[in-house]
C-alpha positions in Angstrom: 0.1 0.0 0.1 1.4 3.3 -0.8 1.7 5.7 2.3 -0.8 8.1 0.5 -3.5 5.6 -0.5 -7.0 6.4 0.8 -7.8 3.9 3.6 -11.1 3.1 4.9 -11.4 1.4 8.5 -15.0 0.3 9.0 -15.2 -0.1 12.7 -12.6 2.3 13.5 -13.6 3.0 17.0 -13.8 -0.8 18.0 -11.0 -2.8 19.5 -9.7 -4.1 16.4 -10.4 -1.2 14.0 -8.6 1.2 16.6 -5.8 -0.9 16.5 -5.3 -1.1 12.9 -5.8 2.8 12.7 -2.8 3.0 15.4 -0.6 0.9 13.7 -1.2 2.4 10.3 -0.6 5.8 11.7 2.7 4.5 13.5 3.7 3.3 9.9 3.3 6.5 8.1 -0.1 6.5 6.7 -2.4 9.5 6.6 -5.1 9.2 4.4 -7.9 7.7 6.2 -11.8 7.7 6.1 -13.5 7.4 9.3 -17.0 6.8 9.9 -18.9 6.1 13.2 -22.1 4.4 13.1 -24.0 7.7 13.4 -22.4 9.0 10.6 -22.7 6.0 8.5 -25.2 3.2 8.8 -23.5 0.0 7.5 -26.6 -2.0 7.6 -28.3 0.6 5.1 -27.2 -0.4 1.7 -28.3 3.1 0.1 -26.4 4.9 2.6 -23.1 2.5 2.3 -23.5 2.9 -2.0 -23.6 6.9 -1.7 -20.8 6.9 0.7 -18.6 4.4 -1.3 -19.4 6.4 -5.0 -18.4 9.8 -3.0 -15.5 8.4 -1.2 -13.8 5.7 -3.3 -11.4 4.2 -1.0 -8.5 2.3 -2.3 -8.1 -0.2 0.5 -10.6 -1.3 3.1 -10.4 -2.9 6.5 -13.7 -4.3 7.3 -13.7 -4.8 11.2 -17.2 -3.5 12.0 -19.4 -5.8 13.6 -21.7 -6.9 16.1 -19.6 -8.7 18.7 -19.9 -9.8 22.2 -19.5 -12.9 24.7 -21.8 -16.2 25.3 -24.5 -14.0 27.2 -24.7 -11.5 24.6 -24.9 -14.0 21.7 -27.7 -15.9 23.3 -29.6 -12.9 24.1 -29.5 -11.0 20.9 -29.0 -13.9 18.3 -31.1 -12.5 15.7 -29.4 -8.9 15.8 -25.9 -11.0 15.7 -26.7 -12.7 12.4 -28.8 -9.8 10.8 -26.4 -7.0 11.8 -23.3 -8.9 10.7 -24.7 -10.2 7.6 -26.0 -6.8 6.2 -22.9 -4.7 7.1 -20.6 -7.4 5.4 -22.7 -7.8 2.3 -23.3 -4.1 2.0 -19.6 -3.2 2.0 -18.1 -6.2 0.2 -20.7 -5.3 -2.7 -20.1 -1.7 -2.8 -16.4 -2.4 -2.7 -16.7 -4.5 -5.8 -18.7 -1.7 -7.6 -16.3 0.9 -7.1 -13.1 -1.1 -7.8 -11.4 -1.0 -4.4 -7.9 -2.4 -4.8 -7.9 -4.7 -1.9 -10.3 -5.6 1.1 -9.4 -7.3 4.4 -12.3 -8.8 6.0 -12.4 -10.1 9.6 -13.9 -13.3 10.6 -13.7 -14.9 14.0 -12.3 -18.2 15.5 -16.0 -19.2 16.1 -16.5 -20.1 12.9 -14.7 -23.6 13.4 -16.5 -26.4 14.3 -17.2 -27.2 18.3 -15.5 -30.5 18.0 -12.9 -29.5 15.3 -9.4 -31.3 15.5 -6.9 -29.2 17.7 -5.2 -26.8 16.8 -7.7 -25.7 14.3 -6.6 -25.5 10.7 -8.1 -23.1 7.9 -9.7 -26.2 6.1 -11.8 -27.4 9.1 -14.2 -24.6 8.4 -17.7 -26.2 7.3 -16.6 -29.6 8.2 -18.8 -29.9 11.5 -21.5 -28.8 14.0 -21.1 -25.1 15.4 -21.0 -24.2 19.0 -24.8 -23.3 19.6 -24.1 -20.5 21.8 -22.4 -18.4 19.2 -23.8 -20.1 16.1 -25.8 -17.0 14.5 -22.7 -14.9 14.7 -20.8 -17.7 13.4 -22.7 -18.4 10.6 -22.7 -14.5 9.5 -18.8 -14.7 9.8 -18.4 -17.5 7.6 -21.0 -15.7 5.0 -18.5 -12.9 4.9 -15.7 -15.1 3.9 -17.5 -16.8 1.3 -18.5 -13.3 0.0 -15.0 -12.4 -0.3 -13.9 -15.7 -2.1 -17.3 -15.5 -4.5 -16.4 -11.9 -5.2 -12.7 -12.9 -6.2 -13.9 -16.0 -8.1 -16.4 -14.3 -10.2 -15.1 -10.8 -10.4 -11.4 -11.0 -9.8 -11.6 -8.8 -6.7 -8.6 -9.0 -4.3 -10.6 -9.5 -1.2 -9.0 -11.7 1.5 -10.2 -12.9 5.1 -8.6 -13.4 8.1 -9.3 -15.6 11.2 -8.3 -13.6 14.5 -8.3 -15.8 17.8 -9.6 -14.4 21.1 -8.5 -10.7 21.3 -7.8 -8.4 23.8 -6.3 -4.8 24.3 -7.0 -1.0 24.5 -10.9 -0.3 23.5 -12.2 -3.5 24.7 -15.5 -4.0 26.1 -15.6 -4.5 29.8 -19.4 -4.7 30.1 -20.3 -7.8 32.1 -23.4 -8.3 30.3 -21.8 -8.3 26.9 -18.1 -8.8 27.3 -15.8 -11.7 26.3 -14.1 -13.7 29.2 -10.7 -11.8 29.3 -12.0 -8.5 29.9 -14.8 -9.7 32.1 -12.4 -11.5 34.5 -10.2 -8.3 34.5 -13.3 -6.2 35.8 -14.6 -8.8 38.1 -11.1 -9.1 39.6 -10.6 -5.4 39.8 -14.0 -4.6 41.5 -13.5 -7.4 44.0 -10.2 -6.2 44.9 -11.5 -2.7 45.5 -14.5 -3.9 47.5 -12.4 -6.5 49.6 -14.4 -9.1 48.4 -13.6 -12.7 49.6 -13.9 -14.5 46.2 -14.5 -14.1 42.5 -17.2 -16.1 40.7 -16.1 -17.5 37.1 -18.7 -19.0 34.9 -18.3 -22.7 34.1 -16.0 -25.2 35.1 -12.7 -23.3 34.2 -11.6 -26.6 32.0 -11.9 -25.0 28.6 -8.9 -23.9 26.9 -8.6 -20.4 25.0 -5.9 -18.8 23.1 -5.4 -15.0 23.5 -3.6 -12.4 21.1 -3.1 -8.7 21.8 -4.8 -6.8 19.4 -1.6 -4.8 18.4 -0.2 -7.8 17.2 -3.5 -8.7 15.4 -3.3 -5.1 13.6 0.4 -5.7 12.8 -0.4 -9.2 11.4 -3.1 -7.8 9.1 -1.1 -5.0 7.6 1.5 -7.6 6.8 -1.1 -9.8 4.9 -2.3 -6.7 3.0 1.3 -6.8 1.6 2.0 -10.4 1.6 -1.2 -12.4 0.9 -3.4 -12.5 -2.0 -5.2 -15.5 -2.1 -8.7 -17.1 -1.5 -9.8 -18.8 1.6 -8.7 -17.6 4.9 -5.6 -17.1 7.3 -5.6 -17.7 10.9 -4.1 -15.3 13.2 -3.3 -16.2 16.7 -0.3 -16.9 19.2 -0.6 -20.8 18.3 -0.8 -21.3 22.4 -3.6 -21.7 24.9 -4.7 -21.9 28.5 -7.3 -23.0 30.6 -10.0 -20.5 31.8 -8.6 -21.2 35.4 -5.1 -20.6 34.4 -6.3 -17.1 33.0 -8.5 -16.6 36.1 -5.2 -17.3 38.3 -3.0 -14.9 36.1 -5.6 -12.1 36.0 -6.0 -12.4 39.9 -1.9 -12.1 40.1 -1.6 -9.2 37.7 -4.8 -7.4 39.2 -3.4 -8.2 42.9 -6.6 -9.6 44.2 -6.0 -11.5 47.5 -9.3 -13.8 47.6 -10.2 -17.2 46.3 -11.9 -18.0 42.9 -15.1 -19.9 42.7 -16.4 -21.7 39.6 -20.2 -21.9 38.7 -20.6 -25.0 37.6 -24.3 -24.1 36.5 -23.0 -21.8 33.8 -22.1 -22.9 30.1 -18.5 -23.7 29.4 -18.7 -23.0 25.6 -16.6 -24.5 23.2 -14.1 -27.1 24.9 -11.1 -25.9 23.1 -10.0 -23.0 20.6 -6.4 -22.9 19.4 -5.6 -21.9 15.9 -3.1 -23.5 13.7 -1.1 -20.5 12.9 1.5 -22.4 10.6 0.2 -21.0 7.4 0.7 -17.6 8.7 4.1 -18.5 9.9 5.1 -19.9 6.8 4.5 -16.6 5.2 7.0 -14.9 7.8 4.9 -13.6 10.7 4.6 -14.6 14.5 3.2 -12.8 17.7 5.4 -10.7 19.8 3.2 -9.9 22.8 3.1 -12.6 25.3 -0.1 -13.1 27.5 1.4 -12.1 30.8 3.0 -8.7 29.4 -0.2 -8.0 27.4 -2.4 -8.3 30.6 -0.3 -6.0 32.4 -0.6 -3.3 30.1 -4.2 -4.0 29.6 -5.0 -3.9 33.2 -2.7 -0.6 33.9 -4.7 1.2 31.2 -8.0 -0.2 32.6 -7.2 0.5 36.0 -6.2 4.3 35.3 -9.4 4.7 33.4 -11.3 3.8 36.4 -9.5 6.0 38.3 -10.5 9.2 36.2 -14.1 8.1 35.9 
């Protein structure tokens, strides 16, 4: 990408989009198109078409999405599938119509079957039943990947898809009703520490295994792929290492400095037993992650606790 290229980051205020924006600015890019949802409703096809005809971006990072944890996925299942399908369909089709040079679509590791062989390879998609707690979101993301491949096959569009693992970092969502497990636990342990509570309750058994990647690593990987990958299908982006939820909780407890105990609520769902990505494809292209989990958690908690003090 030329440093003067016009770059549209859809979802620039979210955790992923803001990380991509930060990295591109740091790299020397300056010509950005940034619209929040109040300025441009990506669910509105007419509004999206008008926007693309007027702005004509050269490159697109499609990070806009309706996202959330198990509770949010179960509660707002219709919103998750409808809103994500509409956003990706409108942006991808409009990008084709104006001749965008390249588009990168963000999928999610939940697109893989619930019992996919671990670590999960890119070719595992659509080989088994999905985890029911996030099936609507997963189906929408699978559709986005297939849209990119279909527009590449029929029209020659240079649209690529990436598959991030569980992410954390600046601009994460710490709302206990809608957040993913890592930010939820940071908030729970922080508030328990402030309130001198004797214990923190963690959903499920603590046995599921999860992989986590700092969002700044994801942003760097995506920009690397925009420069070095031009094929159909998808590319996993992750650390290639995982921990149990119990191990994650203990690590966050240590980073936060909480002195109480951890209780596991076995009446709550565990979700998928394990989600570890096979990142050999990305490694073969020349990229590996840099920010370790403990290091990343320390920086994230420092930022979170500072924000709480200023509120």
